[in-house]
C-alpha positions as CSV (number, residue, x, y, z in Angstrom):
1,M,9.8,3.1,-25.6
2,A,6.2,2.7,-24.3
3,R,5.8,3.7,-20.7
4,P,4.6,0.7,-18.6
5,R,1.1,1.1,-17.2
6,N,-0.2,0.0,-13.8
7,I,-3.7,-1.5,-13.6
8,M,-5.7,0.3,-11.0
9,Q,-8.1,-1.8,-8.9
10,L,-11.1,-0.3,-7.1
11,P,-12.1,-1.8,-3.7
12,S,-15.4,-3.6,-3.4
13,E,-16.5,-1.3,-0.6
14,R,-15.6,1.9,1.3
15,F,-13.5,1.8,4.5
16,D,-14.4,3.3,7.8
17,E,-11.7,5.5,9.2
18,R,-12.7,4.4,12.7
19,D,-11.1,1.1,11.9
20,T,-7.7,2.5,11.2
21,M,-5.0,1.7,13.8
22,F,-4.5,5.4,14.5
23,A,-8.2,6.0,15.1
24,R,-8.5,2.9,17.3
25,M,-5.6,4.2,19.5
26,A,-7.3,7.6,19.7
27,R,-10.2,6.1,21.8
28,S,-10.1,6.7,25.5
29,A,-11.9,4.5,28.1
30,G,-14.9,6.2,29.6
31,T,-15.8,8.4,26.6
32,E,-18.8,8.0,24.3
33,P,-16.6,7.3,21.2
34,Y,-14.8,4.5,23.1
35,D,-18.1,2.9,24.2
36,D,-19.6,3.3,20.7
37,Y,-16.7,1.9,18.8
38,Y,-16.3,-1.2,20.9
39,Q,-20.0,-1.9,20.7
40,L,-19.4,-2.0,17.0
41,R,-16.0,-3.9,17.2
42,S,-16.1,-5.8,20.4
43,E,-13.6,-8.3,19.0
44,L,-10.9,-5.6,19.0
45,Q,-11.4,-4.2,22.5
46,D,-9.0,-6.5,24.4
47,V,-6.1,-6.2,21.9
48,D,-6.6,-2.4,21.7
49,D,-6.7,-2.0,25.5
50,R,-3.5,-4.0,25.8
51,L,-1.8,-1.7,23.2
52,R,-3.0,1.4,25.1
53,M,-1.3,0.1,28.2
54,M,2.1,0.1,26.5
55,P,4.3,3.2,26.5
56,K,3.1,5.9,24.2
57,L,4.9,6.9,21.1
58,M,7.8,9.3,21.8
59,S,7.6,8.6,25.6
60,E,10.7,8.1,27.8
61,E,9.9,4.4,28.1
62,G,10.5,3.8,24.4
63,L,13.6,1.9,23.4
64,Y,14.8,4.7,21.1
65,F,13.6,7.7,23.1
66,D,15.6,10.9,22.3
67,R,14.3,13.9,24.2
68,E,15.5,16.5,21.7
69,L,14.2,14.7,18.6
70,S,10.9,13.6,20.2
71,T,10.2,17.1,21.4
72,A,10.8,18.5,17.9
73,A,8.6,15.8,16.4
74,W,5.7,16.5,18.8
75,K,5.9,20.2,17.9
76,Y,5.4,19.4,14.2
77,F,2.3,17.3,15.0
78,D,1.0,19.9,17.5
79,D,1.4,22.7,15.0
80,I,-0.4,21.1,12.1
81,D,-3.8,22.4,13.4
82,D,-2.4,26.0,13.7
83,I,-0.9,26.4,10.2
84,S,-1.4,29.9,8.7
85,V,-1.0,30.0,4.9
86,D,0.9,32.9,3.4
87,R,-1.8,35.4,2.2
88,E,0.4,37.1,-0.3
89,T,1.1,33.7,-2.0
90,V,-2.6,32.9,-1.9
91,C,-3.7,36.2,-3.5
92,D,-1.0,36.0,-6.2
93,W,-1.7,32.5,-7.3
94,S,-5.5,32.8,-7.1
95,N,-5.2,35.7,-9.5
96,R,-3.0,33.7,-11.8
97,L,-5.3,30.7,-11.6
98,Q,-8.3,32.8,-12.7
99,K,-6.5,34.0,-15.8
100,A,-4.7,30.7,-16.6
101,S,-5.7,28.9,-19.8
102,N,-4.3,25.6,-18.4
103,K,-5.3,25.5,-14.8
104,T,-4.0,22.0,-14.2
105,N,-0.4,23.0,-15.1
106,L,-0.6,26.0,-13.0
107,I,-1.8,24.1,-9.9
108,K,1.0,21.6,-10.5
109,K,3.5,24.4,-10.8
110,L,2.2,25.8,-7.5
111,A,2.6,22.5,-5.7
112,R,6.2,22.1,-6.9
113,Q,7.1,25.7,-5.9
114,L,5.7,25.0,-2.4
115,G,8.0,22.0,-2.1
116,A,6.3,18.9,-3.7
117,I,8.6,16.6,-5.6
118,A,5.7,15.1,-7.7
119,V,2.1,16.0,-8.3
120,G,-0.7,14.4,-10.2
121,C,-4.4,14.9,-10.7
122,T,-7.2,12.4,-11.1
123,G,-11.0,11.8,-10.7
124,L,-12.1,11.1,-7.2
125,D,-13.6,7.6,-6.9
126,Q,-16.0,7.4,-3.9
127,E,-14.6,3.9,-3.1
128,F,-11.5,5.7,-1.8
129,V,-13.5,8.1,0.5
130,Y,-13.9,6.9,4.1
131,T,-17.4,6.2,5.3
132,H,-17.0,7.9,8.7
133,K,-14.6,10.1,10.6
134,G,-12.6,8.4,13.3
135,R,-9.4,10.1,14.3
136,L,-10.7,12.9,16.6
137,D,-13.4,12.6,19.3
138,A,-14.8,16.0,18.1
139,N,-16.1,14.5,14.9
140,Y,-16.0,10.8,15.7
141,G,-18.7,8.8,13.7
142,Q,-19.6,11.7,11.4
143,Q,-20.6,10.4,8.0
144,I,-18.3,11.6,5.2
145,E,-20.0,13.1,2.2
146,L,-17.4,14.4,-0.3
147,S,-18.9,15.5,-3.6
148,H,-15.7,16.9,-5.1
149,P,-15.1,15.2,-8.4
150,Q,-11.4,15.9,-8.6
151,V,-8.3,15.4,-6.4
152,I,-4.8,16.9,-6.6
153,V,-2.3,14.5,-5.1
154,F,1.3,15.4,-4.3
155,L,4.4,13.9,-2.7
156,V,7.0,15.3,-0.3
157,E,10.4,13.7,0.1
158,M,11.7,12.2,3.4
159,D,15.4,12.8,3.8
160,F,17.6,9.8,2.9
161,Q,20.1,10.1,5.7
162,R,17.5,10.4,8.4
163,M,15.5,7.5,7.0
164,Q,18.7,5.4,7.1
165,K,18.6,5.6,10.9
166,A,15.3,3.7,11.1
167,P,13.8,2.7,13.5
168,K,15.4,5.3,15.7
169,A,13.9,8.7,16.6
170,D,15.6,10.5,13.6
171,T,13.0,8.8,11.3
172,L,10.1,9.9,13.6
173,L,11.2,13.5,13.4
174,E,11.6,13.3,9.6
175,S,8.1,11.7,9.4
176,A,6.6,14.5,11.5
177,R,8.4,17.2,9.6
178,Q,7.1,15.9,6.2
179,Y,3.5,15.4,7.5
180,Y,3.7,19.1,8.6
181,F,5.0,20.4,5.3
182,S,2.5,18.4,3.3
183,A,-0.2,20.0,5.4
184,V,1.2,23.4,4.6
185,I,1.2,22.6,0.9
186,A,-2.3,21.2,0.9
187,Q,-3.8,24.1,2.9
188,T,-2.1,26.6,0.6
189,I,-3.4,25.0,-2.5
190,A,-6.9,24.7,-1.0
191,A,-6.8,28.4,-0.1
192,V,-5.7,29.4,-3.6
193,L,-8.6,27.4,-5.1
194,K,-11.2,28.9,-2.7
195,Q,-10.1,32.4,-3.4
196,A,-10.3,31.8,-7.1
197,G,-13.9,30.8,-6.6
198,Y,-13.7,27.0,-6.4
199,S,-14.7,24.6,-3.7
200,A,-11.7,22.8,-2.2
201,K,-10.7,20.8,0.9
202,A,-7.1,20.1,2.1
203,Q,-6.4,16.5,3.1
204,F,-3.6,16.1,5.7
205,D,-2.6,14.2,8.8
206,A,-5.5,13.5,11.1
207,H,-7.8,15.3,8.7
208,Y,-8.2,12.9,5.9
209,D,-11.5,12.1,4.2
210,L,-9.6,9.8,1.8
211,I,-7.3,6.9,1.5
212,L,-4.4,8.6,-0.2
213,P,-2.0,5.8,-1.5
214,P,-4.4,4.4,-4.1
215,L,-5.3,7.9,-5.3
216,A,-1.6,8.6,-5.6
217,I,-1.3,5.5,-7.7
218,K,-4.3,6.5,-9.8
219,A,-2.7,10.0,-10.3
220,G,0.4,8.4,-11.8
221,L,2.8,8.9,-8.8
222,G,3.9,5.3,-8.3
223,E,2.8,1.8,-7.3
224,L,1.9,0.0,-4.0
225,G,4.7,-2.1,-2.6
226,R,4.8,-5.2,-0.5
227,N,5.1,-2.9,2.5
228,N,1.7,-1.4,1.6
229,I,3.3,2.0,1.1
230,L,3.5,4.0,-2.1
231,I,6.7,3.4,-4.1
232,A,7.4,6.5,-6.1
233,E,9.8,7.0,-9.0
234,K,13.2,8.2,-7.9
235,Y,12.3,8.2,-4.2
236,G,10.8,4.8,-3.5
237,S,9.0,4.6,-0.1
238,R,10.7,7.8,1.2
239,V,7.6,10.0,0.6
240,R,4.6,11.4,2.4
241,I,1.4,12.0,0.5
242,G,-0.9,15.1,0.7
243,A,-4.0,16.0,-1.4
244,V,-6.6,18.5,-2.1
245,T,-10.1,17.7,-3.3
246,T,-11.9,20.2,-5.5
247,D,-14.6,21.0,-8.0
248,L,-12.1,22.6,-10.4
249,Q,-12.1,20.4,-13.6
250,L,-8.5,19.1,-14.0
251,Q,-6.7,17.1,-16.6
252,S,-6.2,13.6,-15.2
253,N,-2.9,11.8,-15.2
254,Q,-2.7,8.1,-16.1
255,S,-1.5,5.5,-13.6
256,V,2.1,4.3,-14.3
257,A,4.2,1.3,-13.5
258,V,7.7,1.7,-11.9
259,G,8.4,-2.0,-11.8
260,A,7.6,-2.3,-8.1
261,Q,4.8,-4.8,-8.2
262,Q,6.9,-7.4,-10.1
263,F,10.1,-6.6,-8.2
264,C,8.4,-6.9,-4.8
265,E,7.4,-10.5,-5.9
266,I,11.0,-11.6,-5.6
267,C,12.6,-9.0,-3.3
268,R,10.8,-9.5,0.1
269,K,13.5,-7.4,1.8
270,C,11.0,-5.3,3.8
271,A,9.2,-8.4,5.0
272,Q,12.4,-10.2,5.9
273,L,13.8,-7.3,7.9
274,C,10.5,-6.2,9.5
275,P,11.3,-6.6,13.3
276,P,7.7,-7.7,14.3
277,K,7.2,-9.7,11.1
278,A,4.1,-7.7,10.3
279,L,4.7,-7.8,6.5
280,S,3.8,-10.8,4.4
281,M,6.4,-13.1,2.8
282,A,3.6,-14.9,0.9
283,E,1.6,-14.2,-2.2
284,K,-1.0,-11.4,-2.5
285,E,-4.5,-11.8,-1.1
286,S,-7.8,-10.3,-2.0
287,I,-8.5,-7.5,0.5
288,R,-11.8,-5.7,-0.1
289,G,-11.7,-6.9,-3.7
290,V,-8.1,-5.7,-4.3
291,Q,-5.1,-8.0,-4.8
292,K,-2.4,-6.9,-2.4
293,W,0.0,-8.1,0.2
294,P,-1.5,-7.9,3.7
295,T,0.0,-6.1,6.7
296,K,-0.6,-7.3,10.3
297,V,-1.3,-3.8,11.6
298,E,-1.5,-4.8,15.3
299,K,2.0,-6.4,15.1
300,C,3.4,-3.3,13.3
301,Y,1.9,-0.9,15.9
302,T,2.9,-3.0,18.8
303,Y,6.5,-2.6,17.7
304,W,6.0,1.2,17.3
305,R,4.9,1.4,21.0
306,R,7.8,-0.8,22.1
307,V,10.5,1.4,20.4
308,G,8.7,4.7,20.8
309,T,9.0,5.7,17.1
310,D,7.1,5.0,13.9
311,C,9.9,2.6,12.8
312,G,10.2,3.3,9.0
313,L,12.5,0.3,8.5
314,C,10.5,-1.0,5.6
315,M,10.9,2.4,3.9
316,S,14.6,2.6,4.5
317,V,15.6,-0.9,3.3
318,C,13.4,-0.8,0.1
319,P,15.8,-0.9,-2.9
320,F,13.6,1.7,-4.6
321,S,14.3,4.1,-1.7
322,H,18.0,4.7,-2.4
323,K,19.3,8.1,-3.2
324,N,17.9,10.0,-6.2
325,N,21.1,10.1,-8.3
326,W,22.2,9.1,-11.8
327,F,23.3,5.6,-10.8
328,H,20.2,4.6,-9.0
329,N,17.9,6.2,-11.5
330,I,19.5,4.1,-14.3
331,V,18.9,1.0,-12.2
332,R,15.3,2.1,-11.7
333,L,14.8,2.6,-15.4
334,F,16.1,-0.9,-16.1
335,I,13.8,-2.4,-13.4
336,K,10.9,-0.5,-14.9
337,Y,11.3,-1.6,-18.5
338,F,13.2,-4.9,-18.3
339,P,11.8,-7.5,-15.8
340,T,14.6,-9.9,-16.7
341,V,17.1,-7.7,-14.7
342,H,15.1,-7.9,-11.5
343,R,17.0,-10.8,-10.0
344,P,20.5,-9.4,-10.9
345,A,19.4,-6.0,-9.5
346,L,18.4,-7.6,-6.3
347,W,21.7,-9.5,-6.1
348,L,23.5,-6.2,-6.7
349,D,21.5,-4.5,-4.0
350,H,22.4,-7.3,-1.5
351,L,26.0,-7.0,-2.5
352,I,26.2,-3.2,-2.0
353,Y,23.8,-2.6,0.8
354,G,23.7,-6.0,2.5
355,R,20.8,-8.3,3.3
């Protein structure tokens, strides 16, 4: 049976990281980056200032504040910049990489040994590279020039049980934990490549030069869902993405279809259950030349600040995000290859898991 393919679309222009919601919230009044940004985007200043006045994520004022879980989540985010890779692992794998006849397979094996559940390689299209840095004041506004022709993209799994507690603090802790572990994997792979004589750069939380979901799609790791999150085979939206760019020539994977684009047309479960109604119930729109469902990011982030977590409800209710077991994998296979079963599968999902 032929494996379904997913048609990959390139955006019409590059995106500025300064315009992401996280970067906008990183600006502080009275600083040069704040003044510079709102000279460029004066129409966003009022809404952003109102958001900044709301309780911060993981603060005691949040609806789902949990001191123990929030403290643990903060520690993961704080420790990301202090990761030390295992030097013995780096030396061993760099030696193996230098000798390997199939370097692509070896890098994939390394990623999986480090904890990745899926890994793919693809050419790096400049359309997916941010134009400017925006997350940190230290490099705010710096133009991004990334000449690496290749990118290694991998996924880490978010625990099913913790994600079922969305939008409570359990999901925030799991999110932070997987951002941290994806950073460990990315930095270890980058260190191996560098020691083997190649140029490489790890791409991880707050240190991205790239927009990762479309590159994960291009590398054959899934499709984009109505919730504008990657939907991966066997794990659905319960994944975090990490990447490493490099000049090592790799064998590229082809994009694949998991049935999500067609299934999302009829499902709408994430949009129906989204508390702030930030996800679209309507048809796709052209956004920077790409046909996709829009997300009202200000509404989404306002809810985050209200509850004090990063929600995750759209991930947990997605029918593709159920457990990775034989029953659900059989259903996923039917959804992938037989569009006629989409409506019965959605009915079954409502029957078992509710609406």
